[in-house]
N, C-alpha and C positions, 0 to 999 in steps of 0.2 A: 366319299368325301371325308376329310379328317374331322374329328370331333372338336378340335380346338381352332379358335379363330384368332388371328393376330390383330393386335391393337383394337380399335373400335370401329373398323370400317364397315361392319354390318349393322352398327347401331346408328352411325351418323354419316352424313356427307359433311366433310370438314369445310371450314370457312376459308377456302383457298382460291376461289375464283376472283377474277378481276372485276366482276360485276359489283355495282354499288350496293344492291340489296340481294342477299343470298338466302336460300331456304335452308333451315335446319330441319332435317328429316329424322323421324324416329320410326324404326321399322318394328314390325310385330314379330317377336319370337318369345319363347317361354321365359327367358331370363330377363327380358328388358324392363320389367316393372318391379323387380325385387333385388337385383344385384347392384352393388356400388362399383364404380370404376373411378376411383377418387383421385387419380393423378396420371401422369404420363405413363402410357402402356399399362395402366390399370392398378399397379401396386408398386411397393418399394423395390421388389426384386426385378422389375422391368421386363418380365418374361412376355407380357402382352398376350396371354392366352386365356381363353374362356373354355373350361372343360364342360361342354354342354352340347347336346344334339339338337336337331331341328333348327339349325341356324338358317336364317333367310339368305338365299343366294340369288333371288330374282326380285326386282321391284320396278315400279313404274308409277305414273300419275295416279292410277286407281288400283294398284296392286301392292299389298303387304306394307302399306304406309299407315301408321297409327295416327300421326299428326305431322304438321309442318308449320314452322314459324319463321318469319323473315328476320334476318340478322343485318343490322346496319354496318356499313364499312366492310373491311376485310381483315384477315389475319391468318397466320399459319398455325396458331395454337389449336390443340384438340379440345373438344368439349369433355367435361368430366361429369360423373353422376355420383351424388352423395345425399343420403337421407331423403330421397324422393325429389331432389332438385337437380337441374342441369345447369352447370356453370360454364361460361367460356369468355374469352377476351376478344376485343376487336379494336380496330383503329379506323377512324373516319377522317380522311384527308380533307374532305370538303368542310367539315366542322372543326378540323384540327384538334380532335379529341382521341384519347385512349381510354377505353372503358371496360368494365366487367359487367356481364349480364347474367341474370338468373331466370330460369324457366321451370314451370311445373312439369315434372317427369311424366305424369299421367295424361295431361291435357295439352301441353305445349304452350300454355299461357305464359306470357312474360310477366314475371312477378316484380322484378325491379332491374334498374340499370343505374350504375354508379360511375361517374366520371373520375378517372384517376389523374388525368392531365389534360389541359387545354393550352395550346400554343403552337408555334411553328415546329414542324418536324424536321429533324436532320435528314440529309440525303443518305439513302441506303442503297446497297446493291439490289438489283432487280430480283434476285433470288430470295430475298428476305422480306419481312413485313415489320410493321411497328407493333404487332401483337403476336409474337411467335412463341414465347414460353407458355406451356400448358399450366393452368392453375392447379392447386392442390387443396383438398378439404378433408377435415376430420368429421364432417357432418354438421358441425356447429359453426366452424370458422372456415372461410375460404381465403387463401393467400395467393396473390398474383404477383408476377414479376414483369416489369416493364423497363425498357430502355428509354429514359426520359432525359433529354438535354445532355446526352453522352454520359449519363449516370445510371448505374444499375440500382433499381428501386424495388423493394418489397412493400406490398400494401395488403392489409388484412381487413376483411369485413365479416360481420356475423351473418347468419343465414337469412336475416331480414334486410340486409343491405347497409347496416350501420357500420361506418368506418371505425375500426378498433385501434389500429396503429399503422404507422408506416416507417420504413427504415431506408435511409440513404446508405447504400453499401459501399460504393466505390466509383470513381470515374471509370469510364469504359470507352475505349477508343478502337473501333474496328469498322471498316467499310461495310461489313456484313451486319453489324448491329448485334443485339442480344440473340443467343441461340439456345443455350441449355435451359431446361426447365427446373424449377425447385422440386425437391423430393421430400416427402413426409415420412418420418419413421420414429415411432415411439414418442410422439408429442413434439418432435423437433423438425424444423425446416432445414434441409441441407442445401447448400448452394456451392457450386463450383464456378469460378471465373478464371478462365485461362486466356486472358486477353490483357493487352497493355491498358493502363500503366501498372496495374496491380493484379497479380495472379494469386488466388487463394482458394481454400475450402473453408467454409464456416457453417456453424449451426445457430439457429435462432428458435426460441420458444414460441410455439404457435399461438399461445394465449397472449403473450406480452410483447413479443418481438425482441426480447432481451437476448443479447449475443451469448452463446455458450463458448465452445472452443473454436479457435481459428488458427489455421496454419498457412504460412506464406509459401508460395511455390516459385521457384526460380524460372519463370516463363514470361517475364515481363514484356519481351519483344516478340512473343509467339502468339498464335491464335488457334484455339480449338473450341468445339461447341457441343461436345457430348454431355448427356445428362448422367448424373450419379445414379448408382443403384446399390442396394444392400442385399447380399445373398448369404444363405447359410451354407457354408462349404465345409464339409467334414465336421459338422457340429460347432463351427466357429462363425460368428457374425463377421462379415467382411464387407467393407465399403470399397467399391470398385471404381476406379477412374481410368478411362481410356483417353489418352491425350497425346500431346506432342512427343512423338518417338518414344513413348513410355507407357507401360501398363503398370498401375500401382494399386495396392490394397492397404487399407487403413482399418484400425479399430474404430467402429462408428461411435463408440461411447467416449473415446478420448482423443481421437485424431492421430494416435501413434501409428507410424508406418510399420506394416507387417512384412511386406515384401514389394519388390519392384522388378521389372524386367524390361529390356529394350523393346520398344514398339517398332512398327514397320512403316509408319507414315507420319508426315508432318501435321496434317490437320484431320481431325475426326469429328463426325457429327452424329452418326447412328449409335444406338444403344446395343451393347453386346448381349449375347445370350449364352447360357451355360447348359451343357449336356454332359452329365456325369463328371469326368475330369477335364473336359475340353471346353474352352471358352472361344466363342466365335465373335469376331469383330469386323468392322468395315471402315474404310477410309478411301480417299481423302485427297491429299495433295502432298507431293507432286504425283504420286501414283494413286490410281483409283482401283482398289483391290479389296478382296475378302480374305480374312486371315483366320487361322485356328491356332490356339495356344493350349498346350498341355500344362495343367496346373499342378500335377502330382508326378513325381515327388517334389519337383521344383519347377517353377514356371519356365517354359521355353516355347519358342515359335515352332510349330509343327509344319505348317505349309501356308502358302498364300497363292492366290490366283488372280487373274486379270479381269474378273467380272466387276464392272465399275459401280459398285453400290456405295455411293458417296453420301447423299443426304438421307436416304431411306435406311431404316433399321432392318436387320435380318430377323428371321423367326425360325424356331426349330419345332417341327411337328413329326412325331413318330420316328425320330432318329434321322430325319432329313432336314437339311438347312435350305430355307427359301429366301431369295433375295430379289429385289427389283431395282431398276435404274430409271433415270429420267427420260430414256428413250421409250419407256413403256414396256420394256422387256422383263421377263421373270425367269429366274434360273432356279433349278433344284440341284443341290450339291450333296452328294452322298457322304 
C-alpha cells in the first residue's frame, strides 16, 4: 500500500448522500488526533497527500470508527480539521438554510452551528449542492463560501462560532452554482470566480475581510470551477489557475501574471497536481480528459488521454497518477 493518502477519504465520509441526516465518521489512525487538514485537499499546495503509514483501509459499524455524529442537510463540501476542531458546511432544503458546523475532533460532539442564510434556494443542477465549497481555517478563524441568491459570499467566524465579518463578492450566474473553494495562504483568503457576469481572482484578509489585490479575467461568458493552489516551483511562489482553455501562473503576493499557456478543455473542476516538472490536470467539457503539461523550460502540453476525470481531482503517489470517474472506475497512469 502507498504511504500517502489522497484527500481526506480515510478520515471522513463526506456529506454527499441524498439522505436528510448523514453520519460524519472519524476513523482511528495515528495521525487523526494531531494533524490539521485546514482546507481543500489539506493545504495551499493542493497535493492532497498524507505522508504517514498505518492508514485505515477497512471500517464498518463496529470496526476502526472512533466516533460518529449526524449532520443535518446535505452538501458537497469536505470537512476540515484545525486546532482540534472539525468544520464543515451544509444546506438543509427543508429548513431553507445554509450553515457551518463545528465538532470536537476528539469526541465528535457538536460544539456549535451557525446559520449563514435562510430563504428560498435557487434551482441548481443535480450534480451540485448549496454547500459545495470547502471552508478554510487558520485555527482561530474559519471562512466559508456560499452561493446565496446568485451571489458569491464569504463569511468568517471565530473558533467559538461568533460571526466576524461577511463579504458580498460578486453576482454569480451558473446553472451549476458555486464550485471552487477558497484557499488560505499567508493570512490571505484567495478566491477565483470564472463565471458570469464577473470573472476575477481576489485576495481578502482572513482577520478583517478587507480586499487586497484583485484582477479581472476576460471570461465573463465562460464557466470553470477549479480551486486555486500555490506551489513552490523552482524556488518561486506560484499561484496556479486551471480554467477555460488556459493554464495560468500568477505572483501570489501581487497578482502579476508570470506565464500562461493554452489549455485543453472548456470547463475544469478538479485540482491539478505537480510531479517534478510535470503538472497533471483534468477536465471537463466538451472533452473529458486527463492532461500533462511540462512546465520547464516553458509550459507546454505533453499529452492528453480520454480517461473521463471531470469532477474528481487526480492524485500522484510514487510517480504514478491515479484518477477516478463518476462510473466508479479508477485508473493508474504511468
